[in-house]
Structure formats: C-alpha cells, structure tokens
C-alpha positions in Angstrom: 95.4 85.5 105.5 96.4 85.3 101.5 93.1 84.6 99.9 94.1 83.4 95.9 91.8 83.6 93.6 92.2 80.1 93.0 90.5 79.4 96.5 87.3 79.1 94.1 88.4 75.9 92.8 90.6 73.1 94.1 92.7 73.0 90.8 93.0 76.8 90.5 95.3 76.4 93.5 97.4 74.4 91.5 97.4 76.5 88.8 98.9 79.1 90.8 101.7 76.8 92.1 101.8 74.7 88.5 105.2 76.5 87.4 108.5 75.6 87.7 111.7 76.9 86.2 114.1 75.1 83.9 118.0 76.1 83.8 118.6 73.9 80.7 119.5 77.2 78.9 121.1 75.8 75.9 117.4 73.8 75.2 115.9 77.2 76.2 117.4 79.2 73.9 115.6 77.1 70.7 112.5 75.8 72.1 111.0 79.3 73.5 110.0 80.8 70.3 107.2 78.2 69.2 104.8 79.5 72.5 105.4 83.1 71.4 105.2 83.1 68.2 101.3 80.8 68.8 98.5 82.2 68.2 97.4 84.0 71.5 94.1 86.4 71.4 94.8 89.8 72.9 92.3 90.7 75.8 90.5 94.0 75.7 89.2 96.3 78.6 90.6 97.1 82.1 92.2 94.0 82.9 94.0 93.5 79.6 97.0 94.8 80.9 98.8 95.6 84.0 97.1 98.7 85.9 99.4 102.1 85.0 99.4 102.9 88.7 102.2 102.8 91.0 103.0 98.9 91.5 100.0 98.2 89.3 97.7 99.0 92.3 94.0 98.6 90.7 92.1 101.6 89.5 89.0 100.9 91.3 88.0 104.0 89.7 87.9 102.6 86.6 86.4 99.4 87.2 82.7 98.6 87.0 80.7 95.5 87.4 80.2 94.9 83.8 83.8 94.3 83.4 84.4 90.9 85.5 82.2 88.7 83.2 84.2 89.7 79.8 87.7 89.8 81.6 86.9 86.5 83.1 86.0 84.8 80.0 88.6 86.8 77.5 91.3 85.8 80.4 90.2 81.7 80.3 90.4 82.2 76.2 93.7 83.9 76.1 95.0 81.3 78.9 93.8 77.9 77.3 95.7 79.6 74.1 98.9 79.9 75.9 98.5 76.2 76.9 97.8 75.1 73.6 100.9 76.3 72.4 103.0 74.8 75.1 101.3 71.2 74.1 101.6 72.3 70.2 105.4 73.0 70.4 107.0 71.0 67.9 110.2 71.5 70.4 111.2 68.7 72.8 109.9 69.8 76.2 112.2 71.5 78.5 112.0 73.5 81.7 111.8 77.1 79.9 109.0 76.1 77.0 106.9 74.2 79.6 107.3 74.7 83.0 108.5 78.3 82.8 105.4 78.9 79.7 103.1 77.3 82.2 103.8 79.9 84.8 103.6 82.6 82.7 100.1 82.3 81.2 97.3 83.1 82.7 98.2 86.9 83.5 94.9 88.6 82.4 92.9 85.9 84.6 94.8 86.7 87.5 94.8 90.4 87.2 90.8 90.0 86.9 90.5 87.5 89.8 93.0 89.1 92.0 90.3 92.2 92.4 87.2 90.5 92.0 87.6 88.1 94.6 89.1 90.5 97.0 85.6 92.5 96.5 83.3 89.6 96.9 85.1 89.1 100.4 85.3 92.4 101.5 82.7 94.9 99.7 80.5 92.3 97.6 76.9 93.4 96.1 74.1 91.7 94.8 75.6 92.0 91.4 79.1 90.4 92.7 77.1 87.7 94.0 75.5 86.8 90.9 78.7 86.9 89.1 80.6 84.8 91.5 77.6 82.0 91.0 78.0 82.3 87.3 82.0 82.4 87.0 82.8 79.9 89.8 82.0 76.5 87.8 83.5 78.0 84.9 86.9 78.6 86.5 86.6 75.1 87.9 86.4 73.8 84.7 88.6 76.1 83.0 91.8 74.9 85.7 90.3 71.3 85.4 91.2 71.8 81.4 94.9 72.7 82.3 95.8 70.6 85.1 94.3 67.4 83.7 95.3 67.6 80.2 97.2 64.6 79.0 99.0 66.2 76.7 100.5 68.9 78.8 101.2 66.7 81.6 103.2 64.4 79.3 105.6 67.5 78.4 105.7 68.6 82.2 106.4 64.7 83.0 109.4 64.9 80.6 111.3 67.7 81.7 110.5 66.4 85.3 111.9 62.6 84.2 115.0 64.8 83.0 115.3 66.8 85.9 119.0 65.5 87.2 120.2 66.2 84.0 119.5 69.8 84.3 121.5 72.3 86.4 118.5 74.0 88.2 118.6 76.5 91.0 116.8 75.8 94.3 113.9 77.6 93.1 113.7 76.3 89.9 113.8 72.7 91.2 110.8 73.6 93.6 108.6 74.9 90.7 109.3 72.0 89.0 108.8 69.7 91.6 105.4 71.5 92.6 104.2 71.6 88.9 104.6 67.8 88.6 103.5 66.2 91.8 100.4 68.8 91.7 99.6 67.8 88.2 99.3 64.1 90.0 97.3 65.2 92.6 94.9 66.6 90.5 94.6 63.2 88.8 97.2 63.4 86.1 97.9 59.6 86.8 93.7 58.6 86.4 92.3 57.2 83.7 90.4 59.2 81.0 87.2 57.9 82.9 88.4 58.7 86.2 89.3 62.5 84.7 86.3 63.1 83.8 84.8 61.9 87.1 87.3 64.6 89.0 86.1 66.7 86.3 82.4 66.6 87.2 82.7 66.6 91.4 85.3 69.7 90.7 82.6 71.2 89.0 79.7 70.0 91.7 82.2 71.0 94.4 82.6 74.8 93.1 79.0 75.5 92.9 77.9 74.3 96.2 80.8 75.5 98.0 79.9 78.9 96.4 76.3 78.8 97.8 77.6 77.7 101.0 79.9 80.6 101.3 77.0 82.9 100.4 73.9 81.3 102.5 76.2 81.5 105.3 77.0 85.0 104.9 74.0 86.0 104.3 72.6 84.2 107.7 75.4 86.5 109.3 74.9 89.8 107.4 71.1 89.7 106.3 69.5 88.2 110.0 70.4 90.5 112.7 68.9 89.8 116.0 66.0 91.9 116.8 65.1 93.4 120.3 62.0 94.7 121.3 63.2 97.1 124.2 66.2 99.2 125.5 66.2 97.0 128.8 67.0 93.8 126.9 70.7 95.6 126.5 71.0 96.8 129.5 74.9 96.7 130.2 75.7 97.7 127.1 77.7 101.1 126.0 75.7 104.1 125.0 77.4 103.9 121.5 76.6 100.3 121.1 72.9 100.9 121.6 72.8 103.6 119.6 74.4 101.1 116.9 71.6 99.0 117.7 69.0 101.3 116.9 70.3 102.6 114.0 70.8 99.1 112.7 67.1 98.4 113.5 66.0 101.5 111.2 68.3 100.7 108.6 66.6 96.8 108.4 63.0 98.1 108.9 62.2 97.7 112.4 61.9 101.0 113.7 61.9 101.7 117.3 63.5 98.8 118.3 67.4 97.2 118.4 69.0 95.0 116.4 72.4 93.3 116.7 74.4 91.9 113.7 75.6 88.4 114.1 79.7 88.4 114.2 81.3 84.9 112.0 82.1 83.3 115.5 79.9 81.3 117.7 80.6 83.6 120.4 79.0 86.7 120.3 81.7 89.9 121.3 78.8 91.6 123.3 77.6 88.9 125.3 79.7 89.8 128.5 78.5 93.3 128.8 74.5 91.8 128.5 72.9 91.7 132.1 69.3 90.3 130.9 69.9 86.4 130.4 67.2 86.1 128.5 68.7 88.4 126.1 72.1 86.9 126.1 70.4 83.3 125.3 68.5 84.8 122.7 71.6 86.5 120.7 73.8 83.1 121.5 71.3 81.0 120.2 70.9 82.9 117.0 74.5 82.7 116.6 74.6 78.8 117.1 71.2 78.1 114.8 71.9 79.9 112.2 71.5 78.4 108.6 70.4 75.1 110.5 67.0 75.4 109.3 66.1 77.4 112.1 65.5 80.1 110.0 64.7 80.2 105.9 68.4 79.8 105.8 69.8 76.1 106.0 73.0 74.9 104.4 73.0 71.2 106.5 72.5 69.0 103.1 74.7 71.2 101.0 77.7 70.3 103.8 76.5 66.6 103.3 76.8 66.7 99.7 80.1 68.6 100.1 81.5 65.6 102.0 79.9 63.1 99.8 81.9 64.3 97.0 85.1 64.7 98.8 85.4 61.6 99.9 84.4 60.3 96.5 87.3 62.5 95.2 89.8 60.8 97.4 88.6 57.3 96.9 89.6 57.9 92.7 92.8 58.5 94.3 93.2 55.5 96.0 92.8 57.2 99.3 90.5 56.3 102.5 89.1 59.6 103.1 89.9 63.4 102.2 91.9 63.9 104.5 94.4 61.9 103.9 93.8 63.0 100.5 94.0 67.0 101.3 97.0 66.8 103.5 99.3 65.6 100.5 101.5 69.0 101.0 101.4 69.9 104.4 104.1 70.3 107.0 102.4 67.8 109.2 101.5 65.4 106.2 99.1 63.0 107.7 96.0 63.0 109.3 97.4 60.7 112.2 100.3 63.5 113.0 97.7 66.1 113.4 95.2 64.1 115.3 98.0 62.6 117.4 99.4 66.4 118.1 96.0 67.8 119.0 95.2 64.7 120.6 98.1 65.2 123.2 96.4 68.4 124.6 92.5 67.2 125.2 93.0 65.8 128.6 94.7 68.7 130.0 92.0 70.9 128.3 88.8 69.0 129.5 90.5 69.1 133.0 90.7 73.0 132.9 87.0 73.2 131.0 85.6 71.3 134.3 88.0 73.5 136.5 86.7 76.7 135.0 83.2 75.7 135.0 83.1 75.2 138.9 84.9 78.3 138.9 81.9 80.4 136.9 79.3 78.6 139.1 80.6 79.4 142.3 80.4 83.3 140.6 76.9 82.9 139.6 75.5 81.7 143.0 77.8 84.3 144.8 75.5 86.9 142.0 72.7 85.6 143.1 72.0 83.2 140.1 69.8 79.9 140.7 71.4 78.5 137.4 74.8 76.8 136.0 76.7 78.2 133.6 75.6 78.0 129.9 77.5 78.9 127.1 75.9 82.7 127.1 77.0 83.0 130.4 80.7 81.8 130.2 82.2 84.9 128.8 80.1 87.3 131.0 81.5 85.3 134.2 84.9 84.7 133.1 85.0 88.5 132.9 83.8 88.9 136.3 86.3 86.4 137.4 88.9 88.0 135.7 87.7 91.6 137.4 88.3 90.3 140.7 91.1 87.9 140.7 93.4 90.4 138.4 91.4 93.7 138.5 91.6 93.6 134.9 88.5 95.8 133.6 88.4 95.2 129.8 86.6 98.7 129.0 89.1 100.4 130.9 91.9 98.3 128.6 90.2 99.5 125.3 90.4 103.0 126.3 94.2 102.8 125.6 93.8 101.5 122.2 92.8 103.7 119.2 93.0 101.5 115.8 94.6 104.5 113.8 98.0 104.5 116.7 97.2 100.7 117.1 98.0 100.8 112.8 100.5 103.3 112.5 102.3 103.8 116.1 102.2 100.3 117.0 102.1 97.6 114.3 104.0 100.3 111.9 106.6 101.0 114.7 107.5 97.6 115.4 108.2 97.2 111.9 110.4 99.7 111.7 112.1 98.7 114.9 112.3 94.8 114.1 113.2 95.2 110.4 113.9 98.9 109.3 110.5 99.6 107.5 108.8 102.9 107.0 105.4 103.8 105.6 104.1 107.0 104.3 100.1 107.6 104.2 98.9 107.9 100.6 95.6 109.7 98.9 96.2 110.1 95.6 95.3 106.1 94.9 91.6 105.3 94.9 90.1 102.4 96.9 87.0 99.9 96.9 85.6 101.5 100.0 85.8 105.3 102.1 87.2 103.0 105.0 90.2 101.7 103.4 93.2 103.5 103.6 96.7 102.8 101.5 100.3 103.4 102.4 103.2 103.1 100.6 106.1 100.5 102.5 109.6 101.5 102.5 112.7 98.8 102.8 115.1 98.7 105.1 117.4 100.3 102.3 114.7 103.2 101.5 113.8 101.6 98.4 110.1 101.6 97.8 108.9 97.9 98.6 105.4 98.0 97.9 101.9 99.2 98.8 99.8 98.5 101.5 95.8 98.6 101.9 94.2 98.7 105.5 90.4 98.0 105.5 89.4 97.7 109.5 85.7 97.9 109.7 83.0 95.5 109.9 80.0 96.1 107.0 77.0 94.0 105.7 79.2 93.8 102.6 82.0 91.9 103.7 82.1 88.1 104.9 83.4 87.7 109.0 86.8 87.6 110.1 90.1 88.8 108.9 92.5 88.1 106.7 95.3 89.1 104.3 95.8 88.7 100.3 97.7 90.4 97.6 96.2 92.7 94.6 99.5 92.1 92.8 102.0 89.5 93.8 106.1 89.7 94.2 107.8 88.1 91.4 111.2 88.4 89.6 109.9 86.9 86.8 107.4 89.7 85.9 109.6 92.3 88.1 106.7 93.2 90.6 106.0 94.2 93.7 103.9 93.3 96.3 100.6 95.1 96.6 98.8 93.8 99.6 95.6 94.3 101.8 94.7 93.5 105.4 90.9 93.0 106.1 89.5 93.5 110.0 85.9 93.3 111.3 86.3 96.0 114.0 82.3 96.7 114.6 82.6 100.7 113.6 82.2 103.3 116.6 79.2 105.8 116.4 80.0 109.0 114.1 81.9 111.4 116.2 82.8 108.5 118.7 86.9 107.6 118.9 87.5 104.1 117.4 88.4 102.0 120.4 89.0 98.4 120.0 89.2 95.5 122.4 93.0 93.9 122.9 91.6 91.3 120.9 91.8 93.2 117.9 94.9 94.9 118.7 96.2 91.5 118.4 94.6 90.7 115.4 95.7 93.3 113.7 99.5 92.5 114.6 98.6 89.2 113.3 97.5 90.0 109.9 100.1 92.3 109.1 102.1 89.7 110.1 101.3 88.0 107.1 101.7 91.3 105.2 105.4 91.2 106.0 105.3 87.0 105.0 104.1 88.8 101.6 106.5 92.1 101.6 109.4 90.3 102.3 108.9 87.8 99.3 112.0 87.8 96.9 111.3 84.4 94.5 111.6 84.3 90.8 108.2 82.8 90.6 105.0 84.3 91.6 103.8 80.6 92.4 106.3 80.0 95.0 106.0 83.7 96.8 105.4 85.3 99.9 102.9 83.3 101.8 102.5 80.6 98.9 103.1 77.6 101.2 101.7 74.8 103.0 98.1 75.8 104.8 99.7 74.5 108.2 103.2 76.6 107.9 101.1 80.0 106.5 99.9 80.8 109.9 103.2 80.7 111.7 105.0 84.0 110.8 101.8 86.4 111.7 101.1 84.5 115.0 104.6 85.3 116.0 104.2 89.3 115.4 101.5 89.1 117.9 104.2 89.0 120.5 105.6 92.5 119.9 101.8 93.9 120.5 102.8 93.7 124.5 106.7 94.6 124.1 107.3 97.5 126.4 108.9 99.7 123.9 106.5 99.3 121.2 103.5 99.4 123.5 104.4 102.7 125.1 104.7 103.8 121.7 101.0 103.5 120.9 98.9 102.4 123.9 97.9 105.9 124.9 94.5 106.9 126.7 92.1 108.2 124.0 91.6 111.2 126.5 94.3 111.9 128.5 97.1 110.5 126.0 98.7 108.9 129.0 100.5 105.3 128.2 99.4 102.4 129.4 100.4 101.5 132.6 102.7 98.8 133.4 100.4 97.0 135.8 97.5 96.8 133.8 99.6 94.8 130.7 100.9 92.8 133.6 96.8 92.2 134.5 96.4 91.4 130.8 99.3 88.8 130.6 98.4 87.3 134.2 94.7 86.7 133.2 95.6 85.5 129.5 95.9 81.8 130.7 92.6 82.1 133.0 89.6 81.3 130.6 91.7 78.7 128.5 88.9 76.3 128.6 86.4 77.9 126.7 89.2 80.2 124.5 91.4 77.1 123.8 88.8 74.5 123.5 86.3 76.0 120.7 89.6 76.3 118.5 90.6 72.6 119.7 86.9 71.3 119.3 86.4 73.2 115.5 90.2 71.4 114.6 88.8 67.9 115.5 85.4 68.7 114.0 86.6 69.4 110.9 89.1 66.3 110.9 85.7 64.2 111.4 84.4 65.8 108.5 87.0 65.1 106.3 87.4 61.5 107.6 84.1 60.3 106.4 84.2 57.4 103.4 81.8 57.7 100.5 79.2 55.5 102.3 79.6 56.9 105.6 78.7 60.7 103.7 75.9 59.1 101.6 74.3 57.9 105.3 74.1 61.9 105.9 70.7 61.9 103.8 68.7 64.4 105.8 69.1 67.4 107.8 68.6 65.5 111.1 71.6 63.1 110.2 73.8 65.8 109.3 73.0 67.3 113.1 73.3 64.0 114.6 76.8 63.3 112.9 78.1 66.7 114.2 76.8 66.5 117.7 78.2 62.8 117.9 81.4 63.6 116.3 82.0 66.6 119.1 80.9 64.2 122.2 84.0 61.7 120.9 86.1 64.3 121.7 85.8 64.4 125.7 85.6 67.6 125.8 82.6 69.6 127.8 80.8 70.5 124.4 77.8 71.8 125.8 79.6 74.5 127.6 81.9 75.3 125.5 80.7 74.6 121.7 83.4 74.8 118.6 84.2 77.9 117.7 82.2 77.7 114.5 79.0 74.5 114.1 79.3 72.9 110.8 76.8 74.8 109.3 78.8 78.6 109.3 82.3 76.6 109.3 83.5 78.9 106.1 87.1 77.8 106.3 86.2 74.1 105.6 83.0 74.4 103.7 83.6 77.4 101.4 85.7 76.6 98.8 86.5 73.2 97.6 89.6 73.0 99.8 89.8 75.9 101.6 90.9 75.2 105.0 89.5 71.6 104.6 91.0 69.0 106.9 93.7 72.2 107.6 91.7 73.9 110.8 94.4 72.5 113.3 96.8 74.6 111.1 96.1 77.5 113.8 96.8 74.7 116.6 100.1 73.6 114.8 101.7 76.8 113.9 101.0 78.3 117.2 103.3 75.4 118.6 106.1 77.1 116.1 105.1 80.4 117.0 105.3 80.1 120.6 108.7 78.0 120.4 110.0 81.0 118.2 108.8 83.4 120.8 111.1 81.8 123.2 114.1 81.8 120.8 113.2 85.8 120.6 113.4 86.2 124.2 116.5 84.1 124.4 118.4 86.2 121.8 117.5 89.6 122.9 114.0 90.3 121.5 113.1 93.1 119.2 116.7 93.7 117.7 117.1 94.4 114.2 119.8 91.9 114.0 116.9 89.2 115.1 114.5 91.1 112.4 116.9 90.6 109.4 117.6 86.9 110.9 113.6 86.0 111.0 114.0 87.6 107.4 116.2 85.9 105.9 115.6 82.5 107.2 111.6 82.2 107.5 110.0 85.5 105.5 111.8 85.8 102.7 112.0 82.3 101.9 108.0 81.6 100.6 106.9 78.1 99.4 111.0 77.2 98.2 112.3 74.6 100.6 110.9 72.1 103.4 109.4 73.8 106.2 110.9 71.9 109.2 114.4 72.9 107.7 113.1 76.6 107.5 112.5 76.6 110.8 115.6 74.6 111.8 117.4 77.4 110.3 115.8 79.9 112.2 115.6 78.3 115.7 118.6 75.9 115.5 116.5 73.3 116.3 113.0 71.5 115.2 109.9 72.8 117.1 109.0 71.8 120.8 105.2 72.1 121.5 106.1 72.5 125.4 105.8 76.0 124.9 102.8 76.1 123.4 101.3 74.3 126.3 103.0 75.9 128.8 101.4 79.9 127.6 98.1 78.2 127.2 98.3 77.4 130.9 97.5 73.7 130.4 101.1 72.5 131.7 103.1 74.1 134.4 105.3 76.4 133.3 108.5 79.0 133.9 106.5 82.3 134.0 109.5 84.4 133.3 109.7 82.3 130.3 106.4 83.4 129.2 107.0 86.9 129.3 108.1 89.1 126.5 111.1 90.8 128.3 112.4 94.0 126.3 116.4 94.9 125.8 115.6 98.3 125.7 114.3 98.9 129.4 114.1 97.5 132.5 110.2 96.9 132.6 109.0 93.6 131.9 105.8 93.3 130.3 103.7 89.9 130.0 102.7 88.4 126.3 99.0 88.9 126.3 98.7 86.7 123.3 95.6 84.8 122.4 98.1 82.8 120.7 96.6 83.6 117.4 93.9 81.1 117.8 91.5 83.0 119.6 91.9 86.0 117.3 92.7 84.9 113.6 90.0 83.9 111.6 
C-alpha cells in the first residue's frame, strides 16, 4: 500500500494533506506576490529540482547515500522559509496565498523523502538506517513547526471561516476542509503549553517507533532459524533445502541450514516440514522474535509508545488513542469498528473449534499421539484440503510463474477492464537489479505513468507487500504518477523457474489494485490524489482486484504450466474455490485477532499504559487482551504479536487503531464483487464505471457516497461472511462467472486479509 514520506511522523501525514484550494480569483490575483517574492533559499544537489528522467522518475545512478542528509536539511529549511512567507504576507489571507501556497510548499523535501523512505523499506543499508534514526525526529519537529504554528493557523482559519462566501470547486473545498481539520487535529486549538507537550510527545514517538521498526526488521532479517541436519528439513523441496544451506553459509554457519523468518507469525515452509520438532522450533522462533528470547526486545518500546499515544489523546480531551486516531476514518468511531468485528466472533470461534477437531482427527489418523498446535495447523489443514478437495498446493504452483502472473495476468486484466497497455523499458536506472520498469499507457494511448515492480525477498527489505509513489499525480504541478509495488516472494535458486503460491498471485493482483488507484488519480492537489484516502478505505480498491485472479479469461491467459505450457485445468481452480472456505478458523481468525489486539492497545488510558512498566506486564496485557476476545488464541495466534506488529507500532500513527481496515474494506470488496458479477463481470463498461466512481476520485469526497455512486447501494456485510464460509450463502453467487465463455470458475480469494501485508 502507499507509504507516504510523512509516515515517519504523525504531523507529516497532515502536511501532505495540509493543502486546500481557493477559488476567490479576485483576491488571489492581488495577494500571491508576497509569497513569490519572499526570500526563499535555493536548494543544491540532486534533489534540488525535478529529475530530468521521464515522468521525473528518480535517477538512482546519480544518487548517493551522502546526498540524503544535506537534502533533508535543505528541504526543511526551504519549506520553513516558504511557510514564514505565508505567515508574513501582509495581504489578507486567501485561499490562494494561504491554502494553495501551503500545498505548494516542501517540494524538495517531498522529493528526497519519496526516494529515501522507499529505499529504507525495500533496500536499506546500515548507513540508511543510521540516517533514518537521525532524520526522523528532525522531520517530526519540522512538521510540528508547521502544523502547530499559531500564526499560520490563524490565516488558515480566516480562509476557512470565509468559505461560504467563496466560489470553490469540490476539490478546493475538500482541501480547505482537510487543511483546517488537520491542523485542529494536530493541536491548533490547544494552549501554548499543550502544543509544546504535543511537540515533545511527537518527537519521542518518532524516535521510539523508528527504533521499533528497526528492531523488528532486525529480528526478522538478522536472526534466521538454524538447523543442524538435513533430516530436520525433510519434506522441503530441494530448492528450499539448497537455499537454506546457502543462507547458513552466508550467515557463518557452514554445513548447517538456515531459514529466514517472514513477517507474519505463521511461516510459509511449516506445512511441508515433516519433522514436528523442527516445525515447533521454526514457529517458536517466529512467535517469540523481539520478545526478549534473543537479544532483541521491543516490549518496553511498545509500552512507551502506547503511553505516549494515550497521553497525546488526553491532551485533546479524548478517552483513548483510538478515539483520537479515528477522526478521519470511514468508520469514524472505535465503537463502529468494534461492533463490526464483534458480529463475526461467535461464528468464527465455532469455526475454529470445528476445524481444530477435524485437524485432531487427521493427526490421529496419521498415527500422531498429540493434539494440534499452531505449528501443526497448516500441515494438517493442507492434508485435509488435499484429501477432501483433492488439492495439491505444490501442483498448483507449477502453473504460476511470477513474470507471467504480472505480464499475462495482472497487466492483461488491466487491459481488458480499463484499456491499459504496458511496455517494458530498460533505459531507466533502478535501485536493485531485481526491479523492472514499465511505461503504462492509458485507454486513449497517452502515457499514464511509470510502474516499478520489485518482487523478491531479501535481507535489506522489510516484510510484507506494499505500493507507493516516487512521484504523485497532480494537475497543479503537471505531474503523472510514478508508482512501485514491492512483494516478498522467496527467490528461486539460480536456474530454477520462479514459481509462486496462489497466495502470492492474489497479492500481486492486490498490490496492483493499489497501483491502479494511484494511476487513475485525477486531482489538482497532490494531497488529495490517488490513494490519499482514509485508512479504512484505501485497502478496498486493491482487494476488489483480487477477484480477477481467477476470472476465466484472465486465468487462461497467464496460468500456464511451466514445463508443458498447458493452461491450468478448470477443475483445479474449482478445487481452489471449494477449498477456500476451509481453514477460515485460522486464515480469518489470525487477522481478526490482530485487529482486535490493535484496538486493545489503542484503548488504553495513560494510567493503564503507564502501569505496563515491565516486559512481563506487557506480555500479560497482550495475553489477557487476546483471551478476552473469546477466540481459540492458543491454537490460532494473531497474525502479528505485539512485539513485531509493524503496522501499528512502526511510525507514530501507521495502522494503529486501524488494522481493522483490512476487514472493513473486505466488506466493501465482497459487496463490490457481487456488483461486478451481477453486471457482467470483466467488461470495459464496468471498468470505466469503477474508475470514474471510485478509482479516480482520490480523497475528494465522502466514502459512503463514493461507494453509493459505484454500487447504487450502501455496503452490506453479508457477502463477506458468506465468502468466508461463516454463514450459509449462495454458492453460485460466490463464484466469478465470466461473460466471455461457458466456464464458471470460483473465486479463490483470500479476501485480501490473508495476503495483504
């Protein structure tokens, strides 16, 4: 998903959205010169101006690590001067000389941040980590100096109070509203003393959350699980065993085997491992990472972050961090999100117990004298799938090569639905040899933007999958989007085909759904452009695009056996669809648990958070919080434990009090899939309608209204519960029925929450 520069600081996110457009042209013509004539310093070095490459794409061959600190410092100094010019403008505040001027500020800072934070996520180095540690609190202080500037707020407020007399476009009005509301949310209406407290808290949060992010990444990337013998890895493919041997050698364990952890609690190699003790060892290494079992421990960082967030919320008169953080969400209040999730818990708990009983029966039938544990769950769930649904996961992978998934699957879908075309190019520098670049052409043949694809796992990359921009679309600047997708597919050994699981296929379609949201942006202002939407809306368009992964005409175009070229048999996809509702006790349960755990952390008062003053108390709070959910937490742990829950503790805000978004947007997604099926499926007419009503609207309008404009109704949770198998449903309605052939192929979807990181 989109990782804004400002993700390093809560106030920074506001800054990107802190622009509003005025339309009082008579006032604008007389008041804009003061800013233009102000003494604004000029930047030097690579980031001082737009890149000269196509679409202003970053020239990675011209950027060195030594460029970042000077560029950050210059960028902050320039924006400070730009803001001072706005504040000191002797003319009366107008939309143009205040709101638009603020929107225009910080261009150099944006350029350096877009590149720098892309690299710290996808290809970091020790030096970049040092720079991140140094610069994050400085950025926080810088953005606070803008969002908490009383004189600037008075000008913004003057424009806002006069809005009824101004002739504004819808986008202008939204920008003005976001700027005013954002500054109020940042603390503009607090007393001087309270604003100073907010600045102090923001600075501390920036340091602590950066520290958390780096420790969590190190706990994953730098602490592989070491196995002494090949026998412990029985069941893994030769390629996996070779990779484990190579990693062990790389880490200094010659003759042994090492398995790198991935970001979620469950690990992808567990189902294939025959040795139960080895499975337990791998699972426990994942589950206990960063909890003091090794030399990395994030527990007290978590407690400090939770306490500071609660203190900040209290300064605004809010009972807890969740109430403060959800101010601009589609759900609006913690109660709405909790009630939404709560209605799923009874059926989910029953499903967990029912599926655990099935797994225990399978273990007994296999001669086991134990009951299922988390490290056994997927092994025996896959066995049941193989037996009941005759589904061989390894055989399925043989039809999915990542290059064909992207070019013949994802791109083909985008062509059929939206009329897009793609052209591979090798003339642009990239930040890693694994990255590929494509020019994207719109339905009328014009150039729409650039797409960068970075698919493979490596130690320099944080876990998960995401989308973001090097360059944002903006009519104000005349810029088109330069977008990247990052995945974490384990790379095949040299010379072997790059096969991927169907989960990674879904993720590829999902992340490109985010990319389409960015490519179809059609906004004047960058801060409202593309994926600049609420946390509990931004995952919705991406999840919808997962449905096309198994649409017959799309599937037959890319799912080819890597040896024979044979198209994947329809019956195999039908088996995937049939099996997709099994194992929801775990697949869905781990996500619901993580979302509810997030809300527990976000519901603490300052006093409650302060009481978590030892690592043991942090453990106890997490345990108690999970037990209160009423789910089978010892069998199904949360997708992320608190100690490595990057979504909510990495960055001052991030997905804190927002991990429920994956579930909320799945509701929108499943109801939208229903609309597509009922209206003919994969057609240009449907694609153009979805583009016009949702994908091109950015953050310019009410989200419920946006959905209403698309579907002609308000969202319904029933299709989601049916797709998850939690309530009885219409089986035919759960299938993606094509209009371009006789076959009916089911939706294999993990509904986003199982594959989106």
